[in-house]
N, C-alpha and C positions, 0 to 999 in steps of 0.2 A: 646366632647372628645378632649384633647390637641393634637396638630399636631404631637408631638414626640411620642405619643402613637399609632398614626395611621400609621406612616412610621418609620421604624427602620432598621438599617443595619443588614443583616443576621448574624447569629451566629452558632457556632458549637454545636450541641445538646449533645456532650459528655463532652466538657470542658467549654462551655459558651463563649469562645473567639470569637470576631468578625472575619469573614473570608473575604478574598479578592474575587474580581470578578473572576469567572472561566474563563479560557482561553483555546485556542486550544493547544492540546498536541503537542510536537515537532514531534512525529511520527504520521502520519495520518492513519486513518482507514476507513473501509467501513461504520460502523454505529457510527459515532463519535459525541460526545457531548463535550462542553467545560468542562474542569476538573480543579480541584484545590486541594490544600493540606493544612490542618490545622497544626499548630505548635505542636499539641498533637499527630499527626501521622495519624489522620483520613484523608481520601480522599473523594472527592465529585464530582458530575457532575451536570450539569444544564440542565434541560429539560424546555425550555422556554414556551412550549405549555401546558405542563401537560398531554399530550395525549400519551406519549411514555415512561411511567415509567418502563414498563418491560425491554425495551432495556437499559434504563438508569441504572437500577439495575445491569444488567449483565455487562455493561461497567465499572461501578464503581468498582465492585468486581474484574474484570480482571485487571483494573488499579492498584488496591490496591496490587495485586499479582505480580506486576512488568511486566504486560502484558503477563503473563503465563496463558493461558486459561486453559490448562490441569490441572495445579495445582488448579486453581480457582474452577473447577468442583468437586474436591475432598473435599472441605471444607464444613462444616456443619454450618448453622446459629446457633447462641448462643454459640455452642461448640468452634467454631473457629473464629467467628467474630460477631460484633454487627452492627446493621443498624439504621439509623435515617433519618428523612426527615423534611424539612422546606417548608411549603406551602405558597401560596400567594406571590410568589417571582416575582418581576419585574426585568428582566435582564437589561433593558435599564437604569433604575435609580439605579440598585444594591440596592434595598430596599425590605423589607417585608411590604406589604400593607394590613393592617387589613380590610379595607373596600372592598378589592378585585377589586378595579378599581381606575384609575387615570384619572380624567377629562373625564369620560365616557368610557375610554378604559379598557377593562377587563384585569385583572391580574390573570393568571393561572399557572405561572411557579412554578417549584418544584426543590429544591436542595436535592439530595439524597446522604447520607453519609454512608460510611463503615469504620469501624475501626477494623483491625485484632487484635486478641489477641497476646500477646508478642511472644509466641512460633511460631505461624503461620507467624508473621512478620519475625522472624529470618530465618525460612525455606525459605520464599519467597526471602529474601535478599541473602541467600547462593546460591539458584538456579540461581538468576540473576548474581551473581558474577561468578559462574561456567560457565554460558553461555558466559560471557564476556571473561573469560580466554580461552574458546575454540575458540571464535571468533578471539582473538588476535593471537592464534596459527595457524589459517587456512588462514587468509587473511592479514598478515602483509604487504606483497608486494603491495597488492592492496591499502592499506591505505596510503602507502608512495607515490605510483605513482598517485593516484587518489584523492589527498587531495583537498577538496572542496574549490573553490575560490568564494567568495561572489561577486555577480554581483554588480557593482557600482550603487549607487543611481542615478536615473534619475535627470537631472537638473531641479530644481523647476521652473525656468524661461523659460523652453523650450516651444515651440508651440506644443501642443499635436496633433498628427495625429489620424484621424479616420479610422478605418479598414473597408474595404468593400470587396466583393467577388473577384472583379478583382485584387485589390492590393494583397490580401492574396495569391491567386492562383499564381500570377506572382512571389512573393517572395518564395513560396514553390517550384515552378518549378526551380527557380535559386538556391535553397537551401541556401538562404541568411539568415543565422541564426542570425547574428547580427541585421539585420533590423527587423526580426520577434520578437526577444526578446524585442527590443525597442518598437515595436508596441503593444506587450502584456502589457507592462507597461502603455502605453498611452490609450489603449482601451481594456477592459476586454473581449469583444466579439471575439477577435482574435482567441481564442481557439476554440470557436464554429465554426467559419468559416473554420478553419483548419480541424476540425472533419468532416465537410461536404465533404471535398475533398477525404475522405476515400471511398465514394461511387463511385468507378470507376471500370468499368468492367475489366480493365487490371490489372492483379495480381501484376506485377512488379511495377506498379505505386502505388498501395496501400502500398506495402512494403516501397517504397521510402518516401511516405507521413508519414508513421508511424515512420520511422527513423528520419525524420525532426521534427515531433512533439516531439519525445523523447528528442532530443538535445535541443529544445527550452524549454521544460519543465524543463530539468535538470538545465538550467541556471536561468530561471525565478524563480524556487522554492527556490533558495538560498536566495532570498529576499522576495518573496511573494508565499508561498506554497499553500495558500487558493485556488486560481483559478485552480491550477493543481489538487488539491484534488477534486474539483468540476468536473473537466474533467473526472477523474477516475470513479466518481460516475455515470456520464452520460454514459460512455463507458460500465460499467457493467450493467446498466439498459437496454442499447441497446442490449447487448448480451443476456439478459434474456427475451427479447421480442420475443415470439414465432411467431409473425406476421411479423417480419422483418428479413432480412439477415444481420448478423453482419460482413459485409465486413470491414476488416482492424481494427476492434475494439480490438480483443485479441492481435493482433500484436502490436498495439499501447500501450495497457496496459503493455505488455512485455517490451517494450523499456522504457516507463516512469518509471516503478518500477525498472528495472535493472540499469538504469543510476543514480537513487537516492534511493537506498534501505534503506539508513539511515532515510529517511522521510516516504517513502511509502511502506516499506517492509511488513507491516501488511496486505497489499492488496494481497499478494502472495497467501495465502491459498485459496482465493475465486476462483482462476484459476481452481482448481480441480473440480469445479461445471460444467465445460464445457468439461471434459475429456470424458464423456460418450455420448457426442453429436457428431455424425459423421462429422458434418459441422465445428466443432471447435476443434476436437481432435488433428490434426496436429499442428494447431497454438498454442494450449494450451501447448503441450509438447515443442514446440520451445520456447515459452515465459518462461516456467519454466527453460529451459536450459540456457537462457540468464541471468536470475536472479541468477542461480547457478554459473555462471562464476564469479560473484562478491561476492555473499553471499550464499555459499552452505548451511550454517546453516539454512537459511530461508526455504529451501526445506526439509532439514532433520527434521524440526519442524512440517512438515505435514505428513499424512499417505502415504508416497511415495511408500511403499511396495505394495500398491494396483495397481501400475503401472507395475509391473514385467511381468504380463501376456502378455503385449503388445509386448514383445520381440518375441513372436510367431505370431504376427499379420500378416495376409496374404499380407498386403501392405508394401513394402520396405520403403515407406515414413514414416510410423509410427515406424517401427523398428529402422530406422536410427535416428529419432529425439530422441527416448528414449535412444539409446545408447549414444548419445552425452550428454544427461541430466545425466545418471548414471556415466559417466566418470567424469563429472564436480563436482559431489558431492562425488566422491571417494567411490562408492558403492561396497565395498568388498563383500557384501552379494550377489551380482549378478555376481561375477567374472566368475564362471563356465559357466553360461548362456551366458555371453558375449564371452567367448573363443569359444563357439560353432558357433558364428556368424562370426568368422574370415574367413570362406569360403563362405560367403554370398556376392556375387559380384554384386548384384542388386544396382542400383543407386537411390539416393533420392536427393531432393534439399532442401536447407535451406537458410535463409537470414543472411548475414553478413554485418553489417553497411549499411543496406538499399539496398543491391544488392543480387540477387539470385545466389547461387553457387551450384555446383554438387559435390557429394561425394558418394563412395560406402559404403554399410553397413560394409563390411569387413575392409575398411580403418578407419571408425569411431570406429569400435570395437577394432582395434589395438591401436588407440590413447587412447581410454577409458581405456584399460587395462594398458597402460603405466602410465596414470595418477593414476590409483588405486594403482599400485605397486611402486609409488614414483616419477614418472616422471611428466612431465607437459603436460596438455591437449593442444597441439598446433594444429592450423588449418592453 
């Protein structure tokens, strides 16, 4: 068989045009695959192993719907969209290999395609535009004040430093963000070494480390978001490990996502998985409040109504954290319940820029009501 018949560039099953190599999406997610888009409007994801087709199907459909998962679940196959797949795909060579192996290396990759029908495409487009309008109306000041500055490219002729436990601990203790960012570019294991510092029995120290990791991640991700995305995946895995104590993990997730919601905002909804666990309830509510301070729409896109009952929680710590969250998303739905807490003078603590501070539930409720009725949530 001629060589060109064995290896060919992948094509779109709907229009027959050659498609480009799938790449990482600008916004990172928990279950992420490289994605691409054909000129005919079809979108596709790459599963290099061929073992995660189910997850790839879901991600492709959600990506086709403008990352609106709720809308994607309403669509019906055939009626609203068509699917297709290209098998025997080798991601490394960006080729379809008929023989299913290259020099003895098995080729099992799959490109999964979804193309929405015209009416579904139009609905998805309008929903995305509407969300953008809401976002422009809710956070214009943040966008002006927090415009992203791209981290300068490291000097190609520099002498690369190697990260080790002693060096990373020293830089974190000093909160030397510049040096840590440079070290992350030099040695990818810097994030892992910083993550290990979260295992500290002192709560205040864990918050300080989380704040430091968040700031380093914010700057590093402007040029290399991949390592930060991998860090978030590790943190979520650690939180889900029933045999381990997730010290500092949720706190770090909160800071990383809050400081760069434009890239990692899709990780927000997964924090709700830890609301029903007593060991992570307080930290999860705090993390959601931090994200809400910059992107309230990300919280409103989750089933946040399920949190309202925590306003009657016996612990002031939980009541206070939820009050802060509801104020930051302007939850008019909870205004009456918040008004009832204006006489609750029990204290709770929360973290602000890496330092623990104290506030009463009544003070937090008053601030939340001012925010809901048109003021600003000031602390």
